[in-house]
N, C-alpha and C positions, 0 to 999 in steps of 0.2 A: 444413161443405165440408169433404172428405179433402183433406188437402193430400200435393204430390209424388205426383200418381196416379199408377198404371202407364201407360207410351205404349207404343205400336207407332208401328212407319214403314211409309210405303206399301209395300213390299217384304216385309214380314213374310208371312209364308204366311198363309190361314185357318188352316189344322189348329194353327197355334201361336196365336194371335186366339181363338180356339175354345177351348184348352184354358188359355187364362191366363183367358178367362170365366167357366169351369166351375170351374175350383181354386179362383179367387180369390170366388167367388159375387157376381159380379159384371153389370151386365148391358149395358157399354158402355167402348171404351177411347177418347180421344184419340188422334189421329194426328197425329204432324209430321214434321218434312221434317229433313235434317241437321241445321241451325242450330235444330233445337229451337222452330221454328212451327207455329203448328197450322193441319193444309191437313183436315183431315176428323174423321170421327168415326163406328167400327165400332161397330155397337149388334147385339141381340139380331134385330131389327126387319130390321136388311141382311142377315142372314143365314139369314131363313128359306125367302127365293128358292132357297137352296142345297135345300132338302127339299123347298118346295112345286113349284116348279119355274112357268112362267110359263104364262098363256093367248093365244093372239095375238087381237088386237083384234077385234070383231066387224066386219064388213063386207058391203055388198050389192054386186051387179052391176046395171050402168042401162049400157044401149047401147056394151057390150065395154069399161067403166070402171071401177074399182074404186074404191068409196065407201066410205072408212072413219069405220064411228061412232063409234069410240074414236081416240087421238091415236095413230098410231105410234108416234111417239118415246118414250110412254111405254113401251109393246112392249120398246124397244130397249133402251131404259135398264135395265129390268126383266129383260130376258132377258143383258143382260152380268154383271146381278150373279149372276143362277143360274148362271152358267158361271165366274163368276170364281174366280181361284184364289189370289190376293194381297189384304188387304188394300186397298189404293191401287182395288183392280176394284171393290169391292164397298161400298165405305166412304161415308158421305154427307157430301158437300162443303157447303165454307161452314157451318158449324157455327154458331147462335149462341151468343154469348162474352157474359160478364160481367166487369167485372172486382173489385177487391176493397174498394174503395170504399162497392159499393152496398151498400143495406140490404137486408135477409132478405124483406122486405115490396118492394121491387123486383126481387128475384129470383124471388120465388115471382108477380109480378104477368107478369115477361116469359115463364117457365116456361106459364103459365096459357095468357097471351093468344095463346102460339106454341107451343101445346100441346107443347114439350119435355120429357122426362123428366131432364133432366142439362144443366148449364150449366156447360162449360171456364172456369174463373178464371183472366184473363191478365194479367200485370203489362203496366206501360206499352212492353214490347218487346215483347211480342207472347209470351213464352213461357207457358207450360204451369205455374203455380204451385198448383193444386187443381181439386175438379169438386164440383160441389152437385149433390146427387140431389133427388129428391123427399122421400125419404125422410129426410133430412139435415134438409129444413124442417118436417115432422111432427115429428121428433125435437126441434130447434129451440121449436115451439109447446107442447111437451108439457114440457119443461124451463123454460118459462115460467111455467107453470101449477104448478108445486111453490113 
């Protein structure tokens, strides 16, 4: 686990977040509110919409009605991410977290089952005290084999 991770706020500009990610060679940042409570995660995946754009959902016309073949709400969410200028507009909300008492095995299981690349570690008051990545788990596995 990386202790005291770099965090950003919802109002942080995307350009600033991108610079932090690139300079620190990390793939995601916890997003906190003014009280330091976790409100989201900004990751490379969230930023990809900025570069790739979005494709409108497929639809068919039937008797002057539009029938969407995909959920148009998903398109609206992705469009919002593609046009966002702040971390809060692009971040993933309600991230999966873990407490510091959990074992490495439990953390790995959560990451695998939920298909997440990082787990913010929160203390009992909801403050971000660390972040655990898949790389941290692999390094711990390698160290235990020595």
